[in-house]
C-alpha positions in Angstrom: 82.1 22.7 6.5 82.0 19.0 7.2 78.5 17.7 6.1 76.9 14.9 8.0 73.4 12.9 8.1 70.5 14.5 9.7 70.0 12.3 12.9 66.3 12.7 12.5 66.1 11.5 8.7 69.3 10.3 7.8 69.6 13.0 4.4 72.7 15.3 4.0 72.2 18.0 6.6 72.6 21.5 5.4 75.8 23.4 7.0 76.7 20.6 9.2 76.8 20.6 12.8 78.7 23.8 13.4 75.9 26.4 13.2 75.5 27.4 17.5 73.9 24.6 19.0 71.7 23.2 16.1 71.6 22.8 12.6 68.9 23.2 9.9 68.7 19.5 8.0 67.7 19.2 4.7 64.5 17.1 6.2 62.6 20.8 7.7 62.7 24.2 8.9 64.1 23.5 12.2 67.4 23.4 14.3 68.6 20.2 16.6 70.0 21.2 20.0 73.4 19.6 20.5 72.6 18.0 23.5 69.6 15.7 21.4 71.8 15.5 18.7 74.5 13.7 20.8 72.2 11.7 22.3 70.1 10.6 19.2 73.6 9.8 18.0 75.1 7.4 20.8 71.2 5.4 21.0 70.3 6.9 24.5 67.2 9.1 22.5 65.2 7.3 19.9 64.3 8.6 16.7 61.1 10.1 16.6 58.3 8.8 14.5 58.5 11.3 11.3 54.8 12.5 11.3 54.9 13.4 14.9 58.2 15.1 14.1 56.6 17.3 11.5 53.8 17.8 13.9 56.1 18.8 16.5 57.9 21.4 14.2 55.4 22.8 13.1 53.4 23.4 16.4 56.8 25.2 17.9 57.3 27.3 14.6 53.9 28.6 14.7 54.0 31.7 12.6 57.7 32.7 13.0 60.0 32.7 10.0 63.2 31.5 12.5 63.7 27.6 12.5 62.4 26.5 16.3 65.0 24.7 18.5 64.2 21.3 19.0 65.4 20.1 22.2 65.8 16.6 23.6 62.7 17.6 26.3 60.7 18.1 23.1 61.7 14.3 21.8 61.3 12.7 25.3 64.6 12.8 26.6 
């Protein structure tokens, strides 16, 4: 499995980008939708502020043990 940098923080992502429509990057417990990954990579969507992004992930995750899926809509796209 190919490892690629996380489109949010640039750190090496766990598991590449082949887990369904997202992957849990090293920078937090979330899955990034494939559309959001593509838009971030091609520059159509700006990288979010790290603090606000962590707040978004925390809010979407709530008390769940599952990683929330972050979509391009969550990121303003």
